[in-house]
Backbone as numpy.savetxt, mean C-alpha at the origin, in Angstrom:
# Nx Ny Nz CAx CAy CAz Cx Cy Cz
-0.22 26.80 10.98 -0.35 25.36 11.16 -1.42 24.78 10.23
-2.37 25.59 9.81 -3.42 25.06 8.93 -2.86 24.64 7.58
-1.75 25.25 7.13 -1.16 24.84 5.86 -0.68 23.40 5.95
-0.06 23.04 7.07 0.41 21.68 7.26 -0.77 20.71 7.29
-1.82 21.06 8.01 -3.01 20.20 8.07 -3.63 20.04 6.69
-3.68 21.11 5.93 -4.22 21.04 4.58 -3.36 20.14 3.70
-2.04 20.32 3.77 -1.12 19.50 2.98 -1.25 18.02 3.32
-1.32 17.70 4.61 -1.49 16.31 5.03 -2.83 15.75 4.57
-3.87 16.57 4.64 -5.18 16.13 4.16 -5.14 15.80 2.68
-4.51 16.65 1.90 -4.42 16.41 0.46 -3.64 15.11 0.19
-2.50 14.93 0.83 -1.72 13.70 0.64 -2.52 12.46 1.04
-3.14 12.53 2.21 -3.91 11.36 2.69 -5.06 11.02 1.76
-5.83 12.03 1.38 -7.02 11.78 0.57 -6.62 11.29 -0.83
-5.67 11.95 -1.45 -5.28 11.56 -2.80 -4.68 10.16 -2.81
-3.67 9.92 -2.00 -3.03 8.61 -2.02 -3.94 7.53 -1.46
-4.74 7.85 -0.46 -5.67 6.87 0.08 -6.75 6.48 -0.92
-7.34 7.48 -1.58 -8.39 7.17 -2.56 -7.83 6.50 -3.81
-6.62 6.87 -4.21 -6.00 6.18 -5.36 -5.79 4.70 -5.03
-5.33 4.41 -3.82 -5.13 3.02 -3.43 -6.48 2.30 -3.34
-7.48 2.96 -2.81 -8.81 2.38 -2.75 -9.32 2.06 -4.15
-9.05 2.94 -5.10 -9.46 2.70 -6.49 -8.78 1.46 -7.05
-7.53 1.22 -6.68 -6.84 0.00 -7.13 -7.53 -1.24 -6.58
-7.92 -1.19 -5.30 -8.65 -2.32 -4.72 -10.00 -2.51 -5.38
-10.69 -1.42 -5.63 -11.99 -1.47 -6.32 -11.81 -2.10 -7.70
-10.76 -1.73 -8.40 -10.50 -2.28 -9.72 -10.21 -3.78 -9.67
-9.52 -4.23 -8.63 -9.26 -5.67 -8.50 -10.57 -6.45 -8.35
-11.55 -5.85 -7.68 -12.82 -6.53 -7.44 -13.78 -6.38 -8.62
-13.89 -5.17 -9.16 -14.93 -4.87 -10.14 -14.41 -4.53 -11.54
-13.09 -4.41 -11.70 -12.53 -4.01 -13.00 -12.63 -5.12 -14.03
-11.98 -4.92 -15.15 -12.07 -5.82 -16.31 -12.07 -7.30 -15.99
-11.03 -7.80 -15.34 -10.96 -9.23 -15.07 -11.54 -9.63 -13.73
-11.96 -8.65 -12.94 -12.51 -8.88 -11.60 -11.52 -9.69 -10.76
-11.98 -10.24 -9.66 -11.09 -11.00 -8.78 -10.50 -12.22 -9.48
-11.27 -12.84 -10.35 -10.75 -14.01 -11.06 -9.56 -13.65 -11.93
-9.62 -12.52 -12.62 -8.50 -12.07 -13.44 -7.30 -11.69 -12.60
-7.56 -11.02 -11.48 -6.47 -10.67 -10.56 -5.81 -11.94 -10.05
-6.61 -12.94 -9.71 -6.07 -14.21 -9.21 -5.23 -14.90 -10.29
-5.71 -14.89 -11.52 -4.92 -15.50 -12.61 -3.57 -14.82 -12.75
-3.57 -13.49 -12.67 -2.33 -12.74 -12.78 -1.40 -13.06 -11.61
-1.94 -13.09 -10.39 -1.11 -13.42 -9.23 -0.51 -14.81 -9.37
-1.29 -15.77 -9.87 -0.75 -17.10 -10.11 0.36 -17.10 -11.13
0.19 -16.29 -12.18 1.18 -16.23 -13.25 2.51 -15.63 -12.79
2.48 -14.76 -11.79 3.74 -14.15 -11.32 4.37 -14.93 -10.17
3.73 -16.04 -9.77 4.36 -16.91 -8.79 3.80 -16.85 -7.38
2.63 -16.27 -7.19 2.02 -16.23 -5.87 1.23 -17.51 -5.64
1.48 -18.17 -4.51 0.70 -19.34 -4.12 -0.70 -18.86 -3.70
-1.67 -19.74 -3.82 -3.05 -19.45 -3.44 -3.55 -18.15 -4.07
-3.49 -18.06 -5.39 -3.78 -16.78 -6.04 -5.19 -16.23 -5.77
-6.18 -17.10 -5.57 -7.52 -16.59 -5.27 -7.52 -15.84 -3.94
-6.81 -16.39 -2.96 -6.72 -15.71 -1.66 -5.85 -14.47 -1.75
-4.80 -14.53 -2.54 -3.93 -13.36 -2.71 -4.71 -12.20 -3.33
-5.56 -12.52 -4.30 -6.37 -11.47 -4.95 -7.31 -10.83 -3.94
-7.96 -11.66 -3.14 -8.87 -11.12 -2.10 -8.11 -10.31 -1.06
-6.98 -10.84 -0.63 -6.17 -10.15 0.38 -5.68 -8.81 -0.14
-5.17 -8.79 -1.37 -4.67 -7.53 -1.93 -5.80 -6.52 -2.09
-6.94 -6.96 -2.63 -8.06 -6.04 -2.84 -8.59 -5.51 -1.51
-8.76 -6.39 -0.54 -9.26 -5.97 0.77 -8.29 -5.01 1.45
-7.00 -5.30 1.35 -6.00 -4.43 1.96 -5.98 -3.07 1.29
-6.05 -3.04 -0.03 -6.08 -1.76 -0.74 -7.33 -0.96 -0.39
-8.46 -1.62 -0.36 -9.71 -0.92 -0.01 -9.65 -0.40 1.42
-9.28 -1.26 2.35 -9.28 -0.88 3.76 -8.21 0.12 4.12
-6.98 -0.17 3.73 -5.87 0.75 4.06 -6.05 2.09 3.36
-6.50 2.05 2.11 -6.72 3.31 1.40 -7.77 4.17 2.07
-8.88 3.55 2.48 -9.94 4.31 3.16 -9.47 4.84 4.51
-8.80 4.00 5.29 -8.29 4.45 6.59 -7.29 5.59 6.43
-6.40 5.47 5.46 -5.39 6.51 5.22 -6.06 7.82 4.81
-7.04 7.74 3.91 -7.74 8.95 3.46 -8.45 9.63 4.62
-9.04 8.84 5.51 -9.75 9.39 6.66 -8.81 9.83 7.78
-7.58 9.37 7.74 -6.65 9.67 8.83 -7.03 8.92 10.08
-7.39 7.66 9.93 -7.80 6.82 11.05 -6.83 5.65 11.18
-6.28 5.49 12.38 -5.27 4.45 12.62 -4.15 4.59 11.59
-3.70 5.79 11.43 -2.80 6.16 10.33 -1.54 5.31 10.24
-0.80 5.07 11.33 0.41 4.24 11.16 0.10 2.82 10.69
-1.04 2.27 11.10 -1.40 0.92 10.65 -1.82 0.92 9.19
-2.59 1.93 8.79 -2.95 2.06 7.37 -1.69 2.24 6.54
-0.77 3.06 7.02 0.49 3.28 6.31 1.31 2.00 6.22
1.31 1.21 7.29 2.07 -0.05 7.25 1.50 -0.99 6.20
0.18 -1.02 6.06 -0.43 -1.87 5.02 -0.03 -1.37 3.63
-0.01 -0.05 3.45 0.39 0.51 2.16 1.85 0.17 1.86
2.69 0.30 2.86 4.12 -0.01 2.68 4.29 -1.48 2.34
3.60 -2.35 3.05 3.69 -3.78 2.78 3.24 -4.13 1.38
2.10 -3.57 0.96 1.61 -3.79 -0.40 2.63 -3.37 -1.45
3.18 -2.18 -1.28 4.12 -1.66 -2.26 5.44 -2.42 -2.24
5.87 -2.85 -1.06 7.09 -3.65 -0.95 6.94 -4.94 -1.76
5.82 -5.62 -1.57 5.58 -6.87 -2.31 5.46 -6.59 -3.80
4.74 -5.55 -4.18 4.58 -5.22 -5.60 5.93 -4.93 -6.26
6.76 -4.18 -5.57 8.10 -3.88 -6.10 8.90 -5.17 -6.23
8.88 -5.99 -5.21 9.69 -7.21 -5.18 9.31 -8.18 -6.28
8.00 -8.43 -6.44 7.59 -9.49 -7.36 7.44 -9.03 -8.81
7.21 -7.76 -9.04 6.90 -7.36 -10.40 7.68 -6.16 -10.92
7.82 -5.12 -10.13 8.30 -3.85 -10.67 9.82 -3.68 -10.65
10.51 -4.29 -9.72 11.95 -4.08 -9.59 12.71 -4.52 -10.84
12.30 -5.64 -11.41 13.04 -6.23 -12.52 13.01 -5.40 -13.79
12.07 -4.46 -13.90 11.99 -3.66 -15.12 12.63 -2.29 -14.97
13.16 -2.00 -13.80 13.87 -0.74 -13.61 13.06 0.31 -12.87
13.61 1.49 -12.82 13.05 2.57 -12.01 11.81 3.20 -12.63
11.86 3.55 -13.89 10.84 4.40 -14.48 9.52 3.69 -14.73
8.44 4.38 -14.42 7.10 3.83 -14.58 6.63 3.89 -16.04
7.26 4.71 -16.85 6.79 4.91 -18.23 7.40 3.94 -19.24
8.16 2.97 -18.78 8.66 1.93 -19.69 7.50 1.02 -20.08
7.68 0.15 -21.08 6.58 -0.74 -21.48 6.00 -1.53 -20.31
6.85 -2.01 -19.43 6.39 -2.61 -18.18 6.73 -1.60 -17.10
5.85 -1.42 -16.16 6.02 -0.34 -15.19 7.13 -0.61 -14.19
8.00 0.38 -14.04 9.08 0.32 -13.07 8.56 0.55 -11.66
9.49 0.69 -10.74 9.12 0.72 -9.33 8.94 2.10 -8.73
9.13 3.16 -9.51 9.08 4.51 -8.93 7.71 4.86 -8.33
6.61 4.46 -8.97 5.28 4.80 -8.47 4.99 4.07 -7.16
5.29 2.78 -7.11 5.07 2.02 -5.88 5.92 2.57 -4.73
7.16 2.92 -5.02 8.02 3.49 -3.98 7.48 4.83 -3.51
6.93 5.63 -4.42 6.35 6.92 -4.03 5.20 6.73 -3.05
4.35 5.75 -3.30 3.24 5.48 -2.39 3.77 5.09 -1.01
4.75 4.20 -0.98 5.32 3.76 0.29 5.97 4.91 1.05
6.68 5.78 0.35 7.36 6.91 1.00 6.33 7.91 1.55
5.29 8.20 0.80 4.23 9.09 1.30 3.60 8.48 2.55
3.31 7.18 2.52 2.72 6.52 3.68 3.64 6.64 4.90
4.92 6.40 4.71 5.88 6.50 5.81 5.96 7.93 6.34
6.00 8.90 5.45 6.09 10.30 5.87 4.87 10.72 6.67
3.69 10.36 6.20 2.46 10.74 6.91 2.38 10.02 8.25
2.77 8.75 8.30 2.77 8.03 9.57 3.71 8.69 10.57
4.81 9.23 10.08 5.78 9.88 10.96 5.30 11.26 11.40
4.80 12.06 10.46 4.32 13.41 10.79 3.00 13.38 11.53
2.22 12.35 11.29 0.87 12.28 11.82 -0.10 12.77 10.76
-1.37 12.42 10.89 -2.34 12.74 9.86 -2.83 14.18 9.89
-2.43 14.94 10.90 -2.86 16.33 11.00 -4.16 16.47 11.80
-4.49 17.71 12.08 -5.70 17.99 12.87 -6.98 17.65 12.12
-6.93 17.66 10.81 -8.12 17.37 10.01 -8.18 15.88 9.69
-8.24 15.08 10.74 -8.24 13.62 10.61 -9.11 13.01 11.70
-9.52 11.77 11.49 -10.28 11.07 12.52 -9.39 10.69 13.70
-8.11 10.43 13.45 -7.20 10.18 14.57 -7.23 11.35 15.54
-7.14 12.56 15.02 -7.16 13.74 15.87 -8.52 13.88 16.57
-9.61 13.67 15.84 -10.95 13.79 16.41 -11.18 12.80 17.53
-10.62 11.59 17.42 -10.81 10.56 18.43 -9.71 10.56 19.49
-8.77 11.48 19.40 -7.70 11.57 20.38 -6.63 10.49 20.23
-6.48 9.97 19.02 -5.45 8.97 18.75 -4.20 9.73 18.29
-3.19 9.74 19.13 -1.98 10.51 18.82 -0.78 9.57 18.74
-0.80 8.69 17.75 0.25 7.71 17.57 1.00 8.05 16.30
1.95 8.98 16.42 2.77 9.37 15.28 4.12 9.82 15.81
4.86 10.55 15.02 6.23 10.88 15.39 7.11 9.70 15.03
8.26 9.60 15.69 9.19 8.52 15.37 8.52 7.16 15.53
7.72 6.99 16.59 7.08 5.69 16.79 6.10 5.35 15.68
5.35 6.32 15.21 4.44 6.07 14.10 5.18 5.64 12.85
6.29 6.33 12.56 7.09 5.98 11.39 7.76 4.63 11.53
8.28 4.34 12.72 8.93 3.05 12.95 7.93 1.91 12.84
6.76 2.08 13.46 5.73 1.04 13.37 5.32 0.82 11.91
5.07 1.90 11.18 4.67 1.77 9.78 5.74 1.05 8.97
7.00 1.41 9.16 8.08 0.78 8.39 8.30 -0.67 8.79
8.38 -0.95 10.07 8.68 -2.30 10.54 7.52 -3.25 10.24
6.30 -2.83 10.56 5.15 -3.70 10.31 4.93 -3.86 8.80
5.09 -2.78 8.04 4.91 -2.85 6.59 5.92 -3.73 5.92
7.19 -3.48 6.15 8.24 -4.29 5.52 8.23 -5.71 6.08
8.03 -5.84 7.40 7.96 -7.17 8.00 6.80 -7.98 7.45
5.64 -7.34 7.31 4.49 -8.03 6.74 4.73 -8.42 5.29
5.35 -7.53 4.53 5.68 -7.84 3.14 6.65 -9.00 3.04
7.68 -9.00 3.88 8.65 -10.10 3.87 7.98 -11.41 4.27
7.09 -11.36 5.25 6.38 -12.57 5.68 5.51 -13.10 4.54
4.81 -12.22 3.86 3.97 -12.66 2.75 4.82 -13.29 1.65
5.94 -12.66 1.34 6.82 -13.21 0.32 7.37 -14.58 0.74
7.78 -14.71 1.99 8.35 -15.97 2.46 7.32 -17.10 2.40
6.09 -16.80 2.71 5.05 -17.83 2.75 4.44 -18.08 1.38
4.30 -17.04 0.57 3.43 -17.13 -0.61 4.10 -16.98 -1.97
5.32 -16.51 -2.04 5.90 -16.21 -3.34 6.85 -17.31 -3.78
6.54 -17.92 -4.91 7.37 -18.96 -5.49 7.54 -18.68 -6.96
8.46 -17.76 -7.31 8.63 -17.42 -8.73 9.15 -18.59 -9.53
8.75 -18.60 -10.76 9.24 -19.62 -11.67 10.72 -19.38 -11.93
11.47 -20.45 -12.04 12.91 -20.34 -12.28 13.17 -19.71 -13.64
14.15 -18.80 -13.67 14.55 -18.16 -14.93 15.32 -19.15 -15.76
15.14 -19.05 -17.08 15.86 -19.96 -17.99 17.05 -19.28 -18.59
């Protein structure tokens, strides 16, 4: 059983910290939050300053929670929602592969699938969920992660996404 716990730990820490790094980059990277907001505005997101803050905060928080294995299905739902929106607004139109000049959707989908799988399997014994006696995984963990993640992404798109009309 320790192999499974080790594998889940590796998935959680790697994908969680990678997502946290994306949030950190939105806040402190080259263009900082202002640059992220300009980009969000350019792709059709309403209230781009708030979208930048929301995306950065969600990436930082969900990534950290996922890495720690704390409230895992909720962290996974945030990851799924983020990736759903990213795929919808930017990555889908350029195709599957990430190595094209503009990045395709395969990387974002991989993050969402890992989040869903971990939410379903549970974070393992080497997690804060296990340490605190939080045992919310299995089918319910996966269903919550998928429904809340996709539902949250759809809600954000319905309220905030207004792409410019194609010519």
